[in-house]
N, C-alpha and C positions, 0 to 999 in steps of 0.2 A: 504493499499499500504506499502511496506517495502522499505527501501533504504539500500544500502551497504555502509559500512565505514571500514577503515583499521586502525588498531592500531598496536602496536609493538608486540602484542601477536597473533593475528589471524585475519582472514577475516571472518565476520559473518553478518548476517541479523540483523538490529536493528529496533524496532518499531519507527514509525514516532513521533517526539517530539511534534507535534501539536495535537495528538490524545487526546481528552478530558478524564481526569480521572473522576471516579464517584464522588469524593468529589468536584471536580471543577464544575461539573454539579449542584450539590446541592448548592454550594456557589452562582453560578450565579442565580439559581432559587430564593434563599433566598433574594438576592439583588434586584431582580425584584419585589418580593412581598413587600419588605420594601419601595422601591421607590413608588410603587402603593399606599401603605398605607399612606405614606407622602403626596402624591398628594391629596388623598381623605381628608386628615386632614386640608388641606388649607381652608381658609375661601373663600366661593363662592363670586366671584366679581360681582359688579353692583347691589347691593342689598340696599334696603331701608326698615328699620324695624320700625314699628309703635306699640306701646303698647296700648291696649284697656282695660280700667279699668272695664267696665261692662261685657266683654266677656272672661275675664281671658286668653287672647291670645295676642301674638305678630304677627301681620300680616306682610307678606313679599311681597315687590313689587320690580320690576326692577326700574332703575333710571328714566324711562319715566312715571312711575305711573301705570304700569300694575301689577295686583295682580298675585302672583306666588303661594303662599301657606300661611299657618298659623301654629303657634306653640302654643300648649297648655302649659300654664305655671300656676304659683301659683295664688292666688286670688287677684284681683285688682292690676294688674301690673302697675306701674307708671314709675319712672325714670329708664333709662337704661344707661349702659356704656360698651364699648368694653374693653377686656384686650389689652396688648401692641401689640400683633400679630393679633388682630381681629378674633381670632379663637374661642373666648367665649364672650358671652354677659351676664353681670350681671344685673339683674332686681329686683327692690324693689317691694314687694307685700304687700300692705297696710292691706289687710284683713287676710292674712295668716301669717303675721309677719315673713317674710322670705326675704332673697336675693336668688332668683332663679338663677341657672346657666344653661345657654343654650349653647350647642355646635353648632357653625354655620355650620360645615360640615354636621352633621346629621340633623340639624333643629329640635333638641329635647332638652327639659329641662332634664338634667341628674342628678342634684344634688340641694341641697339647703342648705342655712345657716340660723339657727334660730336667729332672732334679737328681739328687743323689740316691744312694741305695736305701730302699725301704722307707719311703716317706710315710708319716702317719698323720699327725695333727698339724695344722697350719693356721696363721691368722693373717689378715690383710692390714696394710697401713691405712690410716685414717682417710688418705686421698685415693685409696683403692689401686694404687699403681705398683705396689710391691707386696709380694707374698713372703712370709717368714715361716719356714717349714722345718719341722723337726726330722732330721735324717738319722733314723734309728741305728742303722749299721755303721755309719761314719762318726757317730757321737758328736754331731754338730747341729747348730741352728743355721740353715742356709737362707740367704735373702736373694729373691729373684725378681727382676723386672717383668711385669705381666705383659708389657707391650712388645719389648724387644726380645724377651725370653732369655736374656743374659743373666748369668749369675753375677750378683753384685759383690757379695762377701759371704764369709761364714764365720761363726763364732764357736770355739771348741766348748763342749759341755761335758758333764759327767756321763757315765754309761747309760745307754738306752733313754735318750731324751724323748719325751712324748708331748705333754701339753705345752701350748704356746699362747700367750695372751699379750697383745700389744695394747699399751695404755692409750686412752683417748687422745692424748696430746702427741702421740707418735714418738716420744722421746725414749721411752724405756719398754722392754719386753721382759716377761717372766717365762722361763722354761723349766719344766720339771725333769729331773733325772731319776729314773726308776732305780737304778743301781746304787747311786750315791745318797739317796734319801734326802736330797736337797732341792730347793728351788733356786735357780740362778736369776739374779737381776742383771739384765744386760742393758748397757748404754748403747743405743743404736748408732748415734753419731760417732762415738769413739770405737764402736764395734768390739767391745770387750765386756767381760763379766765384771760387775762392780762388786757383787756381794753374793755369797753362797749362804742360803738360809735353810737351816735344819728344820725339817718338818717330820711327818709321820713315815712309816715304812712303805716304801714303793709308792711315791706320789705320782698321780696320773693326770688329772685334768683341773681345769680352773673355772670359776665363776666370779665375775666382778660384781660386788654388791654394795649396798649402803652408799649409793651415789659415787662409787669409785674409791671409797675409803677403806673397803675390806676386800681382800682376795681370798676366796674359798678354795681349798685344795683338797681333792680327794686322795686318801691314802689307802691304797687297795689292800695291803697286808696289815694295815693297822686298824681296820674296822672303824675308820674315823674320818673326819674332815678337819683340817687345820684352818684357822681364820686368821689371816695375816693383816696387820695394819700397814696400809700402803704408804703412809707418811713416814713411819720410822722403821719399817721393815721387820717389826717384831711380831712374834706369834701371840696373839692376844687371847685365843680361846681354842679349844678343841671340842668338837662335837662327836661323841662316841655313840655307835649304834648297837642295838640289841634287838634280836628277833626271837620271839618265843619258839623254843624247840630247836634252835640253831646254835651250833658252836660259834665261837668268835672267829675261828679260821675260815668258817663258811661265809662270813660277812665280808664282801670284798667290793667296797664302793669304788666306782670309776666315773661313769657319766653323770653330769649334773646340768641343770638348767634353771635359770632365774625366772620367776613368774613375771608377767608384764607389769604388775603393780609394784614389783620389787620387795614384796613382804615375805616371799617363800622361795626357798631353794629346794628343788626336787632332786633326789639323789638315788641313782640306780645302785642297788646292793649286790650286784653280781650273782655269785653262787647261792646267795640267800634267797633269790627269786622274789624279791620284794623291792618296792620303791618307798623311799622315806620322804615324808613331808616335814620340812624343817622351817620353823619360824626364824626369820632373819633377826628380828630384834631381841628375842630371848634366846636364840639358839637352841631351842627345845624341839625335840621330835614330836609332832602333833599325832602322827599315825604312820604305820607301815601298811602298804597295800600290796596284796599278792598279785603277781603278774606271771610271765612266762619264765623260761630258764635263761639265767644270766642276762638280766637287763643291764645294758650299758648306754645305749644311745637314746637320748631324751630330748624332746622338743615340745613347747607348749604353743597352742594357737594364740595369736595375738589378742584375742578377745578374752583370754585367760580361762575359758571354760573346759577345754579339752587338753589332756596331756597324752602325747604319743610316745610310746615306749618300745624300743626295738629289743627283742629278746634273742640274743645271739646264738644260743644253743637249742632253742625250740623253733627257730626259723619263722618267727611270727612277730607281730606288732600288737600291743594291747593299747586300746583307747580308754582313758580313764576320765570320768566326770570329776573335775577337781573340786566341785562344791560338796559332793556326797562322798568322794573317795571310793566310788564304785567303778569296777571295770564295766564299760559299756559293751565291748566285744573285743575279740582277738582274731586277727586275720593273718593268713599266710603271706610272707614277704620275700620268699627266696631263701637261699642257703646262706647262713651266717650274716644276718643283717648287722650293720655297724652304726650308722648314723642316720638321723632324720632331720629334714627340713620342712618348714610349713610355709606356704604361699597363701595368704588369706584371699 
């Protein structure tokens, strides 16, 4: 349709200004494609990821425990972490000596970073550019650039390092040594151990609590958790675990997770086949909850309502209602599950 307009020169027909030009159509089509691509790149919501050491897979569930799919990864996948946007999962693979990189949108491992022999636990720098990895067979904490894949440096530790936690300011890291029964305080800038802190027998994992003022350390062969003051590096308290009908030697705490409100630390008690609910303020055990065999990997949904527990020797995962302390269900998750991640 044409409209008539008049100017000082003549009266003539002019094309409608709203008629789309070819370049405009191409621009709109490009924007639509870009938006669709961005939508596809977003992490899928309502997912629970469980690494299976023997299957070399990450199994994917919905938040109610229904299996959705599986992701083939490197050999003997153990610890996992999301990147900041939850679009990527990093997974340490103990038998292929790699950090695998999984894109959550595609559900595929797309890349890997070579590391040392038998990596287990790792943590990321606050800016997400560096991974600090416990290299068990080499007895070091290795630092790796996640973009270039280059090894940046390593810090010698005691025998069998496992747990690693980088402080929120990125200046220091803590590393457990299972053999030496100590926690190493590492200065990242100086690339050296500043202090060796004696804790319980065979320390394994960390949780940072009380607004960063307390570091909780699980002592696998001490049936306890040491609570470290992060300001003066002193052990201020010890939480001891008891389970009715169980010997102390059967209570082997390893995995832990902090509740979203910061009031509770959940502790997997290993061969005792229970999870302990511990009050952060009083450091008292509220209750022990029966789960599967050798619970180690724990993660809580960000809404605080459900705890997911990977049971390494019964090859399943227990979902716990945190309000009632009751197991909701137990589902098969592949052979020797290690760690759990929750994407709300």
